[in-house]
N, C-alpha and C positions, 0 to 999 in steps of 0.2 A: 522472376518474370518469364512467362512462356514465350517461346520463339516461333516464328513463322518459317517454314521450310520452303525455300525456293529451289527449283531444279530446272536446268536447261542443258541442251546439248547441241552440237553442230555435226552434221554428217561429214565424214572424212572423205569427201569425193572431189575436192578441188581446193584451190587457193582461197583463203578467206577474203571477202570483199566488203565494201562499205555497207551493203545491206545487212550482212552478218553482224557488223560492228554496231550499227545504230539500232538494229532490231533485237539483238541478243547479247553480244559481248558487253557493250557499254552499260546497258541497264542492269545486267546481271552483276557486273563488277561493282557498280554503285550500290546495289542492294546488299552485296557481301560485306560492305563496310558498316552496315547498320548493326547496332548492338542487339536488336530484337529479331535478327534474321539468322537462320542456319542455312548455309548455301551448299548446293551440290551441282557440280559441273562435270559433264562427261563428253568424251569424244566418241561419237556414234559410229564406230567402225562396222558393227554388224549391219546397220542400216545401209552403209555404203555398198555392201555386197549385193544389194537388190539391183543396183543400176551400174556398178563398176566391176569389170572383170580384169582390171589391170592392177596386180598386187603392188607394184612399185608406186603407182599413183596413190593408192590408199595409204601406203607407208609414208610417202612424202607429205600428203595432206595432213596426216596425223601430226607430223612434226610441225608443220606450218600453223595449224590451228592451235596446238598447245602453246607454241611460241607467241602467237597473237594474243591469246588470253593473258599470258604472263606479262607480256609487254604492256598490255592495257591496264595493268595494275592488280591482277588477281594475286592474292597472297595464299599459296598452298598450305600455309601453316594454320590459317583460320577457316579454311573451307575444305570440302571433300572434292578433290579434283582427280578424276580417274578416267581410264579407258574402258569403254563398255565391255569389250571382250575379255577384260581381266576379272570380271565378276560373273562367274558361271551360274550364280543363282538367277540372273536375269532371264536367260533362255529357259530355265526350268519354270520360272513363274509364267513365262509366255505360254507354256503349254497348259498350266492350270487355268489361265484366263481364256485360252482358246476353248476350253471345255464349258465355259459359262456364258460366252458371248454368242448371240445369234448370228448365223450366216447372213440373214437379211440385213442386219445392221452393217456388216462389212460390205455388202453389196452397194451400199449408198456412199461409201468412202469416195471422196472427190478424185483422188489419183486413179483409183480403179475404174471409176465411171468414165473419166477422161480417156483412159486407154481403150475401153470398150467402145466409147462413142467415136473415137478416131478410127478404129478398125471398121466399125459399121459404116461410117461415111466413106471409107475407102472401098467398101463392097467386099471385104474379106471376113473370115471367121472372127466374130467379136472377141474371142479369147486368144487370138493369135499373138504369140510372144508376150502374153501376160503371165508372169511367173506367180507361183504361189507366194513367193516372198513379197511381191507388190501387193497382193491381195491381203496378206497377213500383216503388212506394215503397221496398221493401227494397233494391233495386239502387242507387237514388240514395243511400240511407243508407250502403250498402256503399262507394260511391265517395267519399263524404264522409270516411269513416274510412281507407280504404286509400290515398287520395291522399297522406296524410301519414304512413302507416305507424304509426298510433297503437297503442301497447301497451295502454292502458287507456281505456275509454269509460264515464264515469259515466252510468248509466241507471236507470230504475225497473224493477221486476221484469217489468212488462208489455212492456218493450223488449228483454229478454234474447234473445228469439228472433231479433231482427234482428242482434244481434251474432254469434249462431251462424251466421246466413246469410252475414254478411260473412266469417266464418272459412271457410265452404264456398267462397265466391268466391275467397278468397286461395289456398286449397289447389288448387282447380281450375285457376286461372290458372298458379300455380307449376308444377303438374304438366305443363302443356302447354308453357310457355315459359321455364321456369327460375325460380329464386328471386328474386322481385321484391317480394313483399308479406309483411309480418309479420302473422300471424293475431292479431286483437285479442282482448282479454278484457273482459268486463263488470265494472264496479266499482260495487258496491251498498253503501249504508249500510242495514243490516237494519231499523233502527227507523223510517227516514224515507224509504225509497226511493219509496213510494207514499203520499201524504198524502190522507186522506179530506176530502171537501168538506162543505158545509153539510148535505147530506142523507145523509151517511154513505158514499156511493159515492166512488170515486176522484175527487179534485179535478180537474176538467177543464172546459175551455171548452165542450166538447160537451154536458155535462150542465147547464151554466149554474148551477153550484154552487160557484163559486170565491170566494176572498177576495183582492181585489187586493193586491199586495205593498205598495204605497205608498198605500193608502187613508188619508185623513185620520183622525186619532185618533177622532173621533166616529163616523165610518162604520165603522171597524174594530170599535169597541165594539158597535155595532148588529149587525154581521154575526156576531160571536162569540156574541152573545146569541141569534141565530136558529139556531144549530147544533142539529140534531135530537137530542133526548135521550128517555129513556123517561118514564113517568108516576109514577115513585116519588117520594114526598113527602119533605120534610125529616125527618131522623131515621131514614129507612129506608136500610139498607146498599145500596150501589150497586156494580155490577160495572165494573171497568176493561176487562175483556175485551170487545171489540166496541164500546167507547165511542169514537166519533169525536173527542169533546172531549178525552179523555185522550190519544189518539194524537197529536193536533195539539200538545198541551202537551209531550209527550215530545220532539217534534222541536226544541223550543226550550229545554227545561229541562235542568238537570244531573241526574245519576242521583239525587242526594240530594233535589232538589226533586220529582222524579217519585215517589220513595218517600214523601215527605210527602203529596202529593196522593192517592196510592194509599191511604194510611191514612185520609185524610179521606173518601174514597169509602166505605171500610168502616165509618166512623163515622157515615155518613148525612148528609154535607154537602148543603146545598140546591143545586140545580142553578144557581140564580142566583149563589150565592157561588162555585161552582166556575168558572163562566164569567167572573166578575170576575177570578179568579186567572189564568186562561188569558189573558185580554185584557191584563192588566198585564204578564205575562211576555213576551208577543209584542211589545208596544209598547216595552218596555225595549230590545229588540234593534233594532227597526225605526226608532224615532223619530230616532236620530242620522243615519240615512241619508236621511230624507225631504227635508231641506233641500238636500243635495247633488243628489239626484234632480231636484228641481224646477229648480235652477239649470241642470242639463244639458238638460232639456226646453226651457228658454227660450233655448238656444243651439244649434240644430240644425246650424249651420255647423261648430261645433267637433266634433260627433260625426261629421259627414260626413268631415271631415279625418282624424280618427282611423281611421275605417273604410277610407279609401283608402290610408292609410299601411300598415294591416294587410294589405290585399289585395296590396300590393307585396311585403311580406315573405312572404306565402303563395305568391305566384307565383314568387318567387325559388327556392322549393323545387319547386313543382308543374311549372313549365315544363320544366326539364331532365329531371325524372323522367318526364314524359309523353313527352319525346323518346326516352328509353330504352325505354319501353313500346311506342311506335310501331315502333321498330326491332325489338323482340322479336317482335311479331306479324306483321311483314312489310310495314308501311306505310313504305316506304323510298324514298330517292332512288335512281332507277334508275341513276344514274351511278356509284354505289358498288358495283355488282355486278361482281366480278372474274371473270376467265375461269375461275378455279378454282371459284368459286361456281356459275357457269353450268354447268360440267362436273358438279358434284355434283348439280345438279338433274336433269341428263340421266340420271345413273346413280343415281336415287333407290332407296332401300332399302325393304323391307317395314317396316311400322310397327305398334306396339302403341298402342291407344287405351284409356285407362281413364276410366270415367265412373260416375255414380251414377243409379239409376233411381228411379221414384216409390215403389217398395216400400222405399226406404231402403237397399237392398243396393248393393254396389259390384261392378262388372263390368269386364271388358276384352275387347277383340277384337283379332285380328291381321289386318291388311289387306295385300294384296300391292301392288306398285308401281302397279297400275291401279285400286286402291281396292276390289278384290274381297275379300269376306269369306272368310278361310281358317279361322280359329278363333274361337269364341265361348265365353266362360267362363260358368259358373253364378254365382250370387250369392255374395258374400263379406260378412261382417259388418263388416269394416273396410277402409279403403283400404290400410292397411299390409299386410294379408295378401294382398290382390289384387296389390299391388306386389311382394311377395316371390315370388309365383307367376310373375309376369312375369320377374323376375330369374332364376329357375330356368331358364325356357325360353331366356332370352338367353344364359346362361352354359353350359348343358348341351345346348342344341339338341334335336334329335329324340330323343336318348336319354332325355329326361325325359317324353316323351309318354305312355308306358305308365304311369309312376308317377302322372301327373296326369290319367289318362283320365276319372276320375269328375268332374273339375271342368271338362272341356272338351267342346265339341261342334263337329263339322266343319261348315264352310259347305256350302251346296247345290252339288252337282256338283263338289266339291273332292276331289281324290285325295290320298292320303297323301304321294305324291311331291311334290305342290305345296307342302305344309306343310314337308316335310323340306328342300326347296330354299330356301324362305324363311328358315327358321331357320338354315340353313347360311350364307346370305348375311349374316345379322346377326352370326353368329359370326366370319366372315371379316373383316367390317368392324371388329369389336371388337378383333381381334388385329393389325390393320395399324398 
């Protein structure tokens, strides 16, 4: 039976919170128990360097996140559980992907655009304090995913764009160098993919509105009591729509329990009573895990050993795969070049290059053996249609030029005879 690969990670930039638990840790651990799933979990410490310059904080966060996953039931014997920085093939793959993804695609990344928009609104240089690391974040994330050809990536809705970018990288690399990568898909739990924090915004370390996952019972109760609600008094009906308190409860409750609290909202339950219900329900699930978590924190050598063993398992996959990718792009041992290969280089053929522009359209061009532009296409809505047009030219040669004239433009100072000759050379090579 074939298995589905799940991969997920958490940036080691702070203490794990309830949002991490319901949006990533819990569904990932559940998935790891399925017989038809192969699971990969990593501590994203390279990603942490983008926004954290406190080494001790990154180290402590790595320990806390590893302990959180293990306490939540992750079995390192049946999964691949590793620290991102222990797999050197990941940054190497990041560079290969950097060379096939368009800058225009990265310009549209949410985090980068948000930073630029914030600077623009403040009337300062749009690129002020925007590091290349922030700009390249989606490529590193793409390498995390594609290194292990993950089929599914559990993410919040705000991260779906990065999965789409990883798909673009996979398609772009595969088009140039052959089929090496599986285009990944986002896996989202609709009700809990993005959990609200204390102030109603997305629960995030950046907003300082988080509820630590393994906060002591008294602290958990205090934090739940501080969740922002409206001013409606006891006895007044309350709305579940837009209620951060209710949404957090849904992430832990059964459908029946959620229905009961929804009715209590309609009946005018006091906010203090509603918060007590939410607190008790969360603590019921988290309390059994706290003791395990604390024991793991008290034994960092055990966690280090687990992560190193996980890195060895990860590299058992990554090292040979990276070798194949290096071979594909031409980073090769010079001794392996045969006389036949050398001859083929000398008798190079014209080549079609397909790519995507900033306008979202797909294009291709035909270059002769000296790299001179012969043909340039207009934009196509999908790479499939662009590819079909290339296939028509490759199989029909110059006879297809008139049929496709509306989609093609001649290069500067290029004669029709030049294009005919190039297409004929491709036809001849195909029939040999």
